[in-house]
Backbone as JSON, one array per atom type, in Angstrom:
{
  "sequence": "MTLLAGVQLEKFDKSKVDASEALAGKIVGFYFSAHWCPPCRAFTPILKDFYGEVDDDLEIVFVSLDRSESDLKSYMKECHGDWYHIPYGSDTIKELSTKYGVSGIPALIIVKPDGTTITQDGRNDVQNGKSPKATIAKWKSA",
  "N": [[-15.98, 3.5, 9.08], [-14.11, 3.19, 11.65], [-11.56, 2.24, 11.15], [-10.05, 3.6, 9.4], [-10.36, 6.17, 10.28], [-9.7, 9.43, 9.96], [-7.63, 9.44, 8.21], [-6.04, 10.22, 5.63], [-6.68, 9.8, 1.96], [-5.0, 9.37, -1.32], [-5.09, 10.19, -4.55], [-3.76, 9.05, -7.97], [-2.92, 11.53, -9.17], [-2.24, 13.05, -6.77], [-4.17, 14.62, -5.39], [-6.33, 14.24, -2.6], [-7.76, 13.01, -0.23], [-9.87, 12.93, 2.73], [-10.57, 9.38, 4.1], [-13.22, 8.87, 5.27], [-14.86, 10.5, 4.22], [-14.68, 9.57, 1.36], [-15.42, 6.92, 0.95], [-17.56, 6.6, 2.15], [-20.5, 4.47, 2.34], [-20.05, 2.74, 0.58], [-18.74, 0.07, -0.82], [-15.82, -1.84, -0.09], [-12.57, -2.61, -1.47], [-9.84, -3.88, -0.05], [-6.89, -3.41, -1.53], [-3.85, -5.38, -1.27], [-0.67, -5.23, -2.38], [2.28, -5.08, -4.76], [4.64, -3.15, -6.54], [6.94, -4.82, -7.32], [6.06, -8.03, -7.47], [5.01, -10.21, -9.3], [2.64, -11.89, -9.78], [1.01, -10.06, -8.86], [1.57, -7.82, -10.53], [-0.26, -9.72, -12.53], [-2.83, -9.56, -11.88], [-3.37, -7.38, -11.31], [-4.56, -5.6, -13.86], [-6.61, -7.02, -14.29], [-8.36, -6.72, -12.0], [-8.76, -4.03, -12.25], [-10.16, -3.66, -15.04], [-12.45, -4.66, -13.93], [-12.97, -3.12, -12.05], [-14.03, -1.3, -13.44], [-16.57, -1.38, -14.32], [-17.85, -1.2, -12.39], [-17.67, 1.18, -10.35], [-19.31, 2.75, -9.48], [-20.32, 1.13, -7.19], [-18.52, 0.57, -5.85], [-15.38, 0.81, -4.3], [-12.18, 0.74, -4.37], [-9.06, 0.68, -2.26], [-6.07, 1.05, -2.42], [-3.12, -1.13, -0.78], [-0.41, -0.32, -0.52], [2.94, -2.13, -0.59], [4.72, -1.87, -1.8], [8.61, -1.01, -2.1], [9.28, 1.14, -2.26], [8.06, 4.74, -2.58], [8.99, 5.78, -5.14], [8.36, 3.42, -6.53], [5.64, 2.8, -5.6], [4.41, 4.45, -6.98], [5.06, 4.7, -10.37], [4.09, 2.0, -10.59], [1.51, 2.7, -9.92], [0.88, 4.04, -12.09], [1.44, 2.36, -14.37], [-0.09, 0.67, -14.46], [-2.61, 0.44, -12.9], [-5.9, 1.09, -11.69], [-8.06, 4.45, -11.63], [-8.45, 4.8, -8.9], [-7.97, 5.28, -4.96], [-5.28, 5.65, -2.99], [-3.49, 4.16, 0.13], [-1.21, 6.41, 1.84], [2.76, 6.66, 0.9], [4.69, 4.72, 3.35], [2.91, 5.05, 5.57], [1.03, 4.45, 8.54], [-0.95, 3.03, 8.92], [-1.0, 0.93, 7.15], [0.5, -1.17, 7.88], [-1.37, -1.51, 9.71], [-3.93, -2.65, 8.53], [-2.95, -4.53, 7.09], [-2.13, -6.31, 9.4], [-4.9, -6.44, 10.53], [-6.76, -7.84, 8.9], [-5.13, -9.79, 8.53], [-3.17, -10.78, 6.16], [-1.22, -11.96, 4.66], [0.16, -12.98, 2.18], [1.02, -11.68, -1.06], [-0.71, -11.3, -4.14], [-3.62, -9.56, -2.23], [-6.86, -8.87, -1.83], [-9.41, -8.07, -0.06], [-12.33, -7.47, 0.57], [-14.94, -5.39, 2.11], [-17.66, -4.23, 3.95], [-19.51, -0.98, 4.36], [-19.32, -0.56, 7.05], [-17.1, -1.92, 7.75], [-17.16, -4.5, 8.07], [-15.52, -7.47, 7.57], [-16.4, -9.18, 4.52], [-15.24, -10.92, 2.46], [-12.23, -12.75, 2.15], [-11.2, -13.61, 0.25], [-11.41, -11.96, -2.13], [-9.91, -11.62, -4.57], [-10.38, -14.22, -5.75], [-13.14, -14.11, -6.02], [-13.48, -11.87, -8.07], [-11.73, -12.95, -9.99], [-12.99, -15.15, -10.71], [-15.7, -14.93, -11.13], [-19.16, -15.17, -12.53], [-20.04, -12.16, -13.28], [-18.59, -8.93, -13.18], [-21.11, -7.12, -12.35], [-22.86, -9.37, -10.93], [-21.17, -10.23, -9.7], [-20.64, -8.06, -7.29], [-23.31, -7.76, -6.55], [-23.55, -9.97, -5.04], [-21.75, -9.64, -3.0], [-23.0, -7.71, -1.71], [-25.2, -8.98, -0.62], [-24.09, -10.29, 0.92]],
  "CA": [[-14.81, 2.47, 8.83], [-13.4, 3.52, 11.91], [-9.54, 2.39, 11.32], [-9.78, 4.77, 8.49], [-10.95, 7.49, 10.44], [-8.51, 10.79, 10.12], [-6.84, 8.87, 7.5], [-6.0, 11.04, 4.1], [-6.34, 9.11, 0.85], [-4.29, 9.79, -2.19], [-4.8, 9.29, -6.24], [-2.53, 9.0, -8.46], [-2.82, 12.98, -9.41], [-1.85, 13.64, -6.17], [-5.55, 14.71, -5.35], [-6.34, 13.9, -1.4], [-9.63, 13.36, -0.06], [-10.8, 12.06, 4.11], [-11.28, 8.32, 3.84], [-14.77, 8.61, 5.71], [-16.07, 10.96, 2.9], [-14.25, 8.85, -0.31], [-15.35, 5.47, 1.54], [-19.13, 6.02, 2.93], [-21.92, 4.16, 1.89], [-19.52, 1.67, 0.15], [-18.64, -1.59, -0.18], [-14.52, -1.3, -0.06], [-11.87, -3.39, -1.7], [-8.32, -3.03, -0.05], [-5.96, -4.15, -2.23], [-2.85, -5.48, -0.81], [-0.33, -5.31, -3.6], [3.11, -4.33, -5.04], [5.1, -3.96, -8.63], [7.6, -6.52, -7.42], [5.22, -9.23, -7.6], [4.78, -10.73, -10.58], [1.23, -12.3, -9.37], [0.16, -8.92, -8.57], [0.9, -7.34, -12.07], [-0.83, -10.09, -13.42], [-4.12, -9.28, -11.47], [-4.42, -6.05, -11.38], [-4.98, -5.54, -15.37], [-8.0, -8.03, -14.08], [-9.1, -5.66, -11.01], [-8.69, -2.5, -13.13], [-11.46, -3.66, -15.69], [-13.51, -5.11, -13.05], [-13.83, -1.71, -11.25], [-14.35, -0.26, -14.52], [-17.58, -1.86, -14.83], [-18.75, -1.56, -11.28], [-17.01, 1.83, -9.88], [-20.03, 3.13, -8.63], [-20.53, 0.38, -5.92], [-17.24, -0.3, -5.23], [-13.75, 1.98, -3.95], [-10.84, 0.19, -3.86], [-8.08, 1.32, -1.72], [-4.3, 0.22, -2.8], [-2.33, -1.06, 0.01], [0.86, -0.73, -1.17], [3.81, -3.08, -0.18], [6.41, -1.63, -2.66], [9.71, -0.84, -1.32], [9.67, 2.65, -2.28], [7.24, 5.85, -3.08], [8.86, 5.48, -6.39], [7.85, 2.35, -7.27], [4.18, 2.84, -5.67], [3.81, 5.76, -8.3], [5.66, 3.66, -11.2], [3.08, 0.74, -10.41], [0.08, 2.94, -10.35], [1.18, 4.49, -13.56], [1.94, 1.72, -15.09], [-1.49, -0.18, -14.64], [-3.76, 0.94, -11.91], [-7.62, 1.99, -12.05], [-8.37, 5.39, -10.86], [-8.63, 4.52, -7.4], [-7.33, 5.64, -3.97], [-3.92, 4.71, -2.4], [-2.69, 4.94, 1.32], [0.24, 7.26, 1.48], [3.3, 5.6, 1.01], [4.56, 4.77, 4.6], [1.63, 5.47, 6.33], [1.31, 3.16, 9.81], [-2.25, 2.49, 8.58], [-0.76, -0.01, 6.2], [0.91, -2.23, 8.6], [-2.42, -1.7, 10.62], [-4.62, -3.32, 7.65], [-2.61, -5.83, 6.94], [-2.48, -6.81, 10.65], [-6.49, -6.61, 10.92], [-6.85, -8.78, 7.55], [-4.3, -10.82, 8.29], [-2.6, -10.59, 4.74], [0.46, -12.68, 4.55], [0.82, -13.09, 0.59], [0.1, -10.76, -2.39], [-2.21, -9.82, -3.87], [-4.62, -10.17, -1.28], [-8.59, -8.02, -2.21], [-10.4, -7.78, 1.13], [-13.38, -6.96, 0.55], [-15.46, -4.43, 3.44], [-19.17, -3.68, 3.85], [-19.19, 0.35, 4.52], [-19.01, -0.71, 8.58], [-15.95, -2.42, 7.7], [-17.05, -5.52, 8.36], [-15.31, -8.44, 6.16], [-17.25, -9.43, 3.49], [-14.66, -12.4, 2.01], [-10.6, -12.18, 2.81], [-10.64, -13.86, -1.47], [-11.75, -11.02, -3.6], [-9.5, -11.97, -5.98], [-11.08, -15.47, -6.46], [-14.56, -13.78, -6.95], [-12.92, -10.98, -9.48], [-11.16, -13.9, -11.32], [-14.14, -16.34, -10.97], [-17.25, -14.64, -10.77], [-19.94, -14.53, -13.79], [-19.69, -10.85, -13.86], [-18.73, -7.89, -12.57], [-22.63, -6.98, -11.51], [-23.26, -10.18, -10.34], [-20.12, -10.36, -8.09], [-21.29, -6.81, -6.62], [-24.87, -8.31, -5.69], [-23.14, -10.97, -3.83], [-21.15, -9.04, -2.08], [-24.27, -6.41, -1.02], [-26.07, -9.57, -0.34], [-23.55, -11.01, 2.42]],
  "C": [[-13.51, 3.11, 10.0], [-11.35, 3.27, 12.08], [-9.47, 3.21, 10.52], [-9.96, 6.21, 8.97], [-9.7, 9.31, 10.64], [-7.66, 10.48, 8.99], [-7.05, 9.54, 5.74], [-6.04, 9.79, 2.77], [-5.88, 9.73, -0.45], [-5.25, 8.75, -3.6], [-3.96, 9.8, -6.59], [-2.15, 10.48, -9.09], [-2.6, 13.89, -8.43], [-3.19, 14.33, -5.05], [-5.79, 13.85, -3.5], [-7.99, 14.35, -0.65], [-9.85, 12.29, 1.72], [-11.24, 10.75, 3.52], [-12.51, 7.99, 4.12], [-15.33, 9.24, 4.64], [-15.78, 10.32, 1.65], [-14.98, 7.34, 0.0], [-17.26, 5.87, 1.9], [-19.84, 5.6, 1.89], [-21.22, 3.38, 0.89], [-19.22, 0.54, 0.28], [-16.99, -1.41, -0.61], [-13.89, -2.26, -0.4], [-10.68, -3.07, -1.33], [-7.79, -3.97, -0.76], [-4.36, -4.11, -2.16], [-1.78, -6.02, -2.15], [1.13, -4.44, -3.93], [3.56, -4.8, -6.18], [6.07, -5.08, -8.31], [7.3, -7.56, -7.3], [4.44, -9.57, -8.39], [3.09, -11.2, -10.38], [-0.02, -10.73, -9.18], [0.01, -8.01, -9.84], [0.38, -8.09, -12.65], [-2.36, -9.36, -13.3], [-4.56, -8.06, -11.52], [-4.8, -5.32, -12.77], [-6.78, -6.02, -14.77], [-9.17, -6.78, -13.65], [-9.49, -4.3, -12.3], [-10.21, -2.3, -13.99], [-12.46, -4.32, -14.8], [-14.17, -3.82, -12.39], [-14.4, -0.9, -12.49], [-15.69, -0.21, -14.71], [-18.75, -1.17, -13.2], [-18.58, -0.44, -10.0], [-18.3, 2.83, -8.99], [-20.51, 2.26, -7.35], [-19.69, -0.28, -5.41], [-16.44, 0.73, -5.03], [-13.07, 1.06, -3.67], [-9.71, 1.04, -3.49], [-6.75, 0.34, -1.83], [-3.85, 0.39, -1.32], [-1.42, -1.02, 0.06], [1.95, -1.74, -0.17], [5.07, -3.17, -0.94], [7.6, -1.29, -2.07], [10.29, 0.71, -1.51], [8.23, 3.18, -3.09], [7.61, 5.82, -4.3], [8.33, 4.34, -7.51], [6.46, 2.32, -7.19], [4.06, 3.61, -7.0], [4.12, 4.99, -9.62], [4.51, 2.87, -11.49], [1.66, 1.49, -10.63], [-0.18, 3.48, -11.52], [0.3, 3.45, -14.68], [0.03, 0.85, -15.33], [-3.01, -0.19, -13.76], [-4.64, 1.17, -12.42], [-7.47, 3.01, -11.08], [-8.48, 5.4, -9.9], [-7.71, 5.2, -6.44], [-5.95, 4.98, -3.36], [-4.03, 4.85, -0.62], [-1.36, 5.18, 0.99], [1.36, 6.39, 1.85], [4.27, 5.21, 2.43], [3.94, 5.15, 5.7], [1.58, 4.31, 7.46], [0.15, 3.03, 8.97], [-2.0, 1.25, 7.79], [-0.16, -0.96, 6.92], [-0.5, -2.53, 9.66], [-3.59, -2.76, 9.89], [-4.01, -4.21, 7.5], [-2.37, -6.73, 8.42], [-4.15, -7.32, 10.79], [-6.64, -7.49, 10.16], [-6.01, -9.81, 7.55], [-3.44, -11.52, 6.93], [-1.36, -11.06, 5.41], [0.99, -13.15, 3.14], [-0.15, -12.38, 0.42], [0.48, -11.68, -3.46], [-3.19, -10.65, -2.8], [-5.93, -9.27, -1.63], [-9.1, -8.56, -0.83], [-11.62, -7.08, 0.77], [-14.36, -6.64, 1.97], [-16.74, -4.21, 3.49], [-18.67, -2.2, 4.47], [-19.1, 0.2, 5.85], [-18.07, -1.0, 8.67], [-15.9, -3.84, 7.91], [-16.6, -6.36, 6.86], [-16.25, -8.97, 5.46], [-16.27, -10.93, 2.83], [-13.19, -11.04, 1.88], [-9.87, -12.36, 0.88], [-11.29, -12.99, -2.11], [-11.38, -11.47, -4.63], [-10.06, -12.97, -6.68], [-12.07, -14.92, -7.16], [-14.13, -13.0, -8.0], [-12.61, -12.02, -10.72], [-11.91, -14.62, -11.69], [-15.35, -15.83, -11.0], [-17.74, -14.44, -12.26], [-19.7, -13.85, -14.12], [-19.48, -9.94, -12.92], [-20.16, -7.3, -11.31], [-22.94, -7.6, -10.37], [-22.44, -10.32, -8.92], [-20.12, -9.5, -6.72], [-22.27, -7.11, -5.48], [-24.45, -9.54, -4.72], [-22.97, -10.82, -2.91], [-21.98, -8.13, -0.77], [-24.63, -7.73, -0.34], [-25.47, -10.16, 1.57], [-23.69, -10.54, 3.57]]
}
């Protein structure tokens, strides 16, 4: 994932890891979302449950479009899974939004370990898929 080369990802507990290490060999879901967005707050618990069943095969990276770092932290504490996020205010947020053409949220962009896009509509797959394991299998075979 050259786009995230050198980027430090964080978890809610403030632990940090290099993105290339954390995401190596995994399917990645870039989750564009914000606390102020009601559809985002409705989808996040669904994604959390999905992730809980497949976290060995998938890594979620929260790309916050929140208005402040405290909003980001509140949102993560309230309903997010134990996944990584790009630090608030990072230029990487805009780079990812541009690269994947994100124009509305929530958006879940699923990519292969090499950064190739699997689907721009991961949200629909998560909400309407047969099961988390079947959805992951579909993404792996794409």
